[in-house]
N, C-alpha and C positions, 0 to 999 in steps of 0.2 A: 196560565189559567185562562187567559182571555185571548189566546192565539186563534186567528181566523176572523176576528171582528173587523179589522181594517179592509180585508178582502171584500166584505160586504158593505163597506162604506159607513160602518159604526164605530164611533169613538171608543177608545179604550183607556186604560190608565196612563199610558205614555202620552196620549193626546192631552189629557188633563194636566199632566206634569209639565208639558210643554207650554200650555196655556198660562199656567200660574207663573212659570218662569219669566215669560215675556210680558205679562200684563202690568198695568200700573195700579189698577184697582182690583185686588184678589176677590173681594166679596161679590162685586158685580160679575167678575169672570165665572165664579162658582155658580151664581144664580143663572147666568146665561147657559152654562154647560148643563145645569139641571133641567132647564126648560127645553133645550134642544135634544137632550137624550132621555128625557123622562117619557111617561106615557103620554102620547099625543091625543088627548081628549080634552077639548076646551072646558067642558063642565067640571072636570076634575080639579082644575087649578083653584077654583074657589072652595073646594071641600078639603084640600090638603091642610089648610091652616087649623082646622078643627082637630085633625090628628095630632098637630103639634100641640095643641091645648091639652089633649089627653095623654101627652107624654109618649106617643107612639112614634118610634124612630121611622123615618122615611124608608130605610132599608127593609125593615120588617113589612111595611106595606107593599113595597115594590116586589118583595120576594114572595109574598102571599099571592099577589096578582100573577106573578110569573109562574108559580107552581100551578095555579089553577088553569092558566092558558096552556101550560105544557101538557097537563093531564087531558085537557079537552082535545088538544092537537093529536096526542097519541091515540086517543079513541077514534078521532075523525080518520086518521090514517087507516085504521083497521075497518071501518065502515066502508070507506072508499075502496079498499082492496077487496072486500067481500061483496061489493055491489056488482051491478050488471052493465055499468056504462062502458062503452067501447074504449074510450080513452082513459079509463081509470088508472091504468099503469103509466100512461104518459104523464098524468098529473103527479103521480108519486115520483117518477124520475125528475120532473121539474123540481119538486120540493126537495129531492135529495141533492140536486145541484146547488140549491140555495143554502142548504143546511149543512152539507158535508164538511165545509171549511171549519165548522165549529165542532167537529166529532171528537175533539180532544177535550172540549169543555164539559166537565162533569154534569152540569145542569141541563145542557142540551143534548148530551150523548144519548139519552133514552129515546129521544124523538128520532135521531138519525138511525139507531138501531132498529127501531120499529118500521121505519120506512124500508131498510135494507131487507129486514125479515119478510115483508110482504111483497117484495118484488120477485117475480118468478125468474127473472134474469137480470142480475146486477151487472151494470156495466163493467167490463173487464178491467178498466183502469182503477175503479174503486175497489174491486176484489183484490188486485195486487197490492194496493195501499193497505188494505186490511191485513192481508197475509203478511206483508213486511213488518208490520208493527205488532210486536208480541202482546202488548196490552190491549189493543183493539181486537186482535184475533181471539183473546181470551174471553172478552165480554160480548162478542157478537153472538147472535143466535144460532142454533144448529142449522136452521134453514139457510143461513148464509154460508156456513162452514161446508155444507153439502156441495154447494156451487164451487167452493175452493177445492174440496177434496177430490171432486170427480176428474179433475185435470192434474191432480198432485198425489199420485198413488203412495209416494214415499211418506208424505205428510199424514195421510190417511192411515197408513200402516203404523206410524208412530202413535196415532190416537187409538187404534184398535189393539195393538200389541198387549198393553197392560190388561185390557179386558180379557183377552184370550188366556194370558197367564193366570189371572184370577180364577177364570172358569175352571181350568185344569186343576189348580190348587183345591178348589172347592170340591170337585168331583173326587179327587184322589183322598181328600180328607174325609169325605163321606164313607169311604171303604175302610177307613180306620176309626170309625166312630166308637164310642164307649159302649153303645148299645149292642148287645148280642141277643138276636132273637130270630126265630124262623118266620115270624109274621111281620116284623118291622125291620126291613133291611134296605140295602141300596136301591132295590127295584120297587119298593113300596109306593113312593110318591106317584101320583097320576101324571100323565103327560101335561095336562093343563096346569097343574101345580108347578111342575118344573119350569114351565115357560113363564112363570112369574118371577123367576130368579133375576137378580140385579143385572147380570151380564147380558142376558137374552134381551131384557127390556131396554137396556142402554143401546145394544146394537141395533135393535129394531127402530129405536128413535133416531139413531144416527143415519140409518139407511132411508128412513122415510119411504118415499115412493120412487126413489132413484134407482133404476135398474142397473146402472153402471157401478154404483157403490155396492149393490148386492152381489154383483158378479166379482167385484174386487175382494169382498169378504170370502166368498166361495173359493176363490183362488188362494187366498191366505190359508184357509182350512185345508185344501188339498195339499198345499206345499208342506204345511206343518205335520199333516198326517203322514206324508212321504217321508219326511225328515226324522219323525219320532216314532212312527208306528203306533202312536197313542190314539186308541179308538174313541176316546172322549171328544175328539174333534169331529168324529162322525155323528155323535149324539148332538153336538152343537149345530151341525149343518141341518139336521132334521128339526131340531127345536126352533131354529131361527125361521125356517120356511113356514112352519106351522104358526109361529107367532105372528108372522105377516098375514097368514091365513085368518087368524082369529080377528085381526083388525080389518079384514076384508080389503087388503091392499091388492086389487086385482091387476094394477099395472105391473106387479112383479110375479104374482101367482099365475097369471095367464100366459107368461112366457117361460116359466120354469117347467121343463117337460116332466120333472119329478113330482110336480104338485099333487096330482090326483093319486098317484101311487102312495105318496108319503101320507096323504089325508086318510087313505084307506087302511094303511099300515098302522097309523096312529090310533085308529079305533080299535085295531086288534090289540095294540099294546095296552090300551085302556082296560080292555076286558081280559087281558092276559091270556088270550086263546084266539087262534085264527079259525073261525068257523067256516062252514062250507060256502056260504054266500060270498063272504069276502075273499075266500081263497080263489073262487072263480074270477072275481074282480081283479085281484092281484095277477093272476095268470094272464088275464086279457091285457093288462098293461104291459107285462113282460113280452107276450106274444106280438104286442103292437109295435115294438121297436122295429122301424123299417130299415131296409137296406140303405146305407149311407148316413144313417143316424146312430150307428152302433156306439158312438161316444157317449150317448146317454146312459149306456150300461155302466159307465165309470161312475156317474153320480148315483145311479140306482144301487150299485154295489156299496157305495159309501153309506147310503141310507140303511141298507141292510147290515152293515157292519157295525152300526150303533149297537152297543151291548144290550139296550133295552129291547130293540128289535130282535136280536139274537136270542135273548132270554125268552121272549114270546114264542119265537119259532121252535126252539128245542123243547120247551114245555109242551108245545102243541104236538111236536113229534112223539114224545113219550105218551102222551094221552092218546094219540092216534094208534100207537102200537098196542096200548091197552084194548082199544076197541077192536083192532084186528084180531087179537088173540081170543077175545070173547066170541068173535064171529067165525073163528077157524079160517081166516083169510090170510093169504101170503102177503107180505109187504109190497112185493112187486106189482100186485094186483090193485093197489090202492092209488088212484091219481092224485088224492089229497096228500098222501105221505110223499109222493114223488115231487109234488109241487113244493112242499115244505123243505125237502132235501135240495131241491133246485135253488130255492131262495138261500137257504144256509150255505151252499156252495158259492153262490154269487157274493154274498156278504163276506164269507171267510177269504174269498179271493180278491177282495177289494184292493189291497196294497199292491199285490202283483199286477192287477190289471192296470191300475193308474200308473204304477212305476213303468211298465213295459209299453204302455199305450197300445196294447193289443186288446181291443174291446170285443171279447168273445166269451160266451159262458163256459165255465169249467165243466168238465165231464162228471157225471154222478158216480164216481168210483166208490163213494161211500156205501153204496147199495150192496157192495161185497162185505161190508163191515157188519151189516145187520145179522146175517146168519150166525157170525161168531158171537155177537152179543146175545142173540136169541138162545144160543146154546148154554150160555151162562144162566140165563133165565130159567131154562129147562132143568139145569142142575139143581137150581134153588128149589123149583117146584117139585122135583122128585124127592128131594130130601124132605120137604115139608109134608108131602103125601105119606112118605114112609114113616115119618114120626107119628102120624096119626093111626097107623095100623096097629092091631093087636101085637103084643110082644113076640109071639111065635112066627108071625108073618113078616117082621122087619127083616130087611136084607142088608143094608149098610148104614148103621147109625152115624158114621162119622161124615161130617160135612166136607165136601170137596174143597181142596185148598189150591190146586194147580189151576191155571187158566189156559185156554187154548192159545197156542202160538200165534194164530192169525189175529186174535183179539189184541194181544199186547203189541203185535207188529204194527197194527193199524193205529194204535194209540201213539205210537212213535213216529209213524211216517205220514200220517194224513191229518191235516188240521181239522177238517170237518168231523171225521171219525173220532178224533180226540175230544172235540167239543161235546159230541153226543155221549161219549163215555164218561166225561166229567159230570154231565147233567144226570146221567144214569145213576152215578155214585151219590149225587145229591138226592135223587129220587128215592133210592133205598135207604139212605139215611133219614129221610123224612118219614118213611114207613117204619122206621126203627128196626130195620133188618140188620142186626148186629153181625150175624154170620156172613151175610153177603159183603157187608162193609169191610170186615176183617179179611175177607178174601181179596177184595178188588183194590183197596186203598194202597197197599204196597206197590202194585203195579203202576201207580201213577207217579212213582219216583222218576221214571224215564218216559217223558211224554213229548210230543212235538213242540219244539220251541219252549220247553219247560212251561207249558200252559197251566199244568196243575199247580205251579208255584206263582201263578198270577194273582194279583190282588182281588180280582173279582170272584174267582173261584174259592179262594181261602176265606174271603169275607162271608160267602154263602156257606161254605162248609162249617166255619166255626159257628155261625148261627143255627144251622141244622143240628149240629152236634149237641146243642142244649137239650134236644128231645131224648138223648141218651145219656144224660148227665149222670144217672145212677151207675152207669157202666164204668165210669172213670174210677170207681172204687175197685175195679178188677186190674191186676197187674198185666194180664194178657191183653186186655183191651187197650190200655194206656201204652203198652210196648208197641202195638200196631200204629196207634195215632202219632206217637212221638218218635220212638226209635226207628221204626220202619217207614216213616214218611216225613214228618216236619223236621226232624233233627238231621235228616240226611242232607238238608239244604240250607239250614238257618245260618250256618257260619259264613256262607258265601253270598247270601241274599238277605239283606237287612229286612226287606218287607216280610219275609218268612218269619224272622226273629220277632217282628212287631206283632204279627198275627198269632204266633204261639204264646207270647205274653198276654195278649188281649184275651185269648181263650182261658188261660189259667187264672187270669184276674177275675173271671166270672165262675170258673168251676173248680178253683183250687181246694175248696172245702170238701170236694167229692173225692179227690185223689188221696191215696194212702200216704200218711205223714212221711214214711221213710222214702217213698218214690218222689213225693213233693220236694223233699230236701235234695235229692240228686238233681231234679229238674232245675231247681233254683241255681244250683251251683253251675250246671251246664249252661244256662241261659243268661248268666250274669254277663252284661255288655262289657266288651273291651273298651279301652280308654278312647279309641277313635270313633266309637259309636256316636250316632246322632242323638240330639237331645230327646227327641220323642221315644226312642228306645230306652234310654236311661230313665226317663220319666215313668214310662210303664213299668219298668223293673222295680224302681223305688215304690211306686203304688203297690205293686205285688207283695214286696217285703214288708211294707207297712200293714197291709191286710193280714198277712201271716202272723206278724207280731201281735196285732190286736186279737186274732183268733186264739192265740195261746193264752192270752190274758182272760178271755171271756168264755163262758161255757157255750156250746153249740145250741142254738134255738131250734125247736121243733119246726119242721118245714110245712108250709101249706101245700095243699093238694094243687098240682099244676092246673091251670085253666084248660077247658076243652078247646081243641083246635079245629077250626074250620079252614081246611086248607084249600077249599075251592076246587076240588077234584070233580071231574064229571063222573057220575055214577056208572058202573059198568054191571050189567045184569048177570054175567056168567058167575057161577059159584065155583068153577074150577079154574079160576084165574091164578097163574103163578104168583107166589108172594113177592117175587122181585119187581113185578109190574103192578101190584095192587094200588 
């Protein structure tokens, strides 16, 4: 407990023990020991007997004085460090030399840690001593740890790793939330709100203004993204940079070549739309990548691969197509659309670019996909117009069921086309276009890398389908949703199983009882299923049992939805893109 006192020439318990062992008059020896080691203030000696008369132990008095002095010294260290004296850090280093031998003493340790915290460069020897002692390392401030971490990547990785795992668990958990809504989903929180998450705040604090640590975290994120293909690491890369931006950490923001691009894109994500002005800014950043700096494209592609960025870009693409149709303009004639496609291609090609280390923008082959998608829109529009004609003028009342071969082929072969196709399905679902949905959804069984069975799409689709909840009373509609889509994959993909159960948990009361009974039998989890799947299934069966025991309640009218879509002036807009 008193280790280090002899090094400073201060007596400790061992000295007292030796004194008492060798003395002939113990009381005089104790008195002399107290005088030599007490507070060296002559005027205090006459006052101490008054404390004795009041029954106040000398220990309590000395402890209170010690605590007061320690607190004053701790405050003084901060004042010195924040001052403008040229030799202020020299004074702190001198104090560190005197106090460090007592760093293991609990009563002195706060002073030592305060000195270490305020030294911009702790002597290497002291850093090694702190790092070698687990207890000291644990209690030292993050300012000291940063100086240890910057030269010990493995140790920093051990500290960061649990946070990165926690972040992924939280993001994936959000995709399986109990809430099923078109208005409140994974993409609802604002960028600023997301940056207040525990992991982002902790990482921001750990990095501080240290560029080396920031680069280490980015390297961890790139490596994990390559290893797992998990796009949530791309989200964290953007959130971390913008968190440092919020704190005005210019030491890092000024050296990250992605800073201004990410800042501009962050504003688009906040608005859920890329307007013309910001589109020009983003294009300027992309065009500004100079020869010899192509590696920046790797980081930019990661920023664009963030699902929140991708969501904004694809929504903007769909809105852009709306406006082009209303203006009778071809897609290839719109520079704004081509820029959106350019950024989508860059983001969707992030993994390949970083993996191959070939930093070159992908070709916009997706432009060939647009005519195929537009032909589907035209079919829908033709059917809608035909239905409005008088009976004797109608040509083909049946809604088309087949899809162009080129449309389905691009869904299977091209990642960007597939992403656009998925969001087009979400769009028609949001428009409650049941016919188009029943036509398109079965085509998503076979998509590029099974993207249609990814958690993000299924999370959004299940929320959007609440707008068509009444249609679940139709055998034909349920057959499309379950038999021709979800149930084709649920047995081999547990995440699909979970999303199917989530959907039924909210919409079971709309499904025909006979069909519901069949679905429950089909979706019953096998023994090897995970606990979340079993828990969802149990919740569903409990709800069904409760439903049998109580009569159905009259439903309230659904609230009106403000979907935030930009108004389109044309009255002849195809219903598939309204």
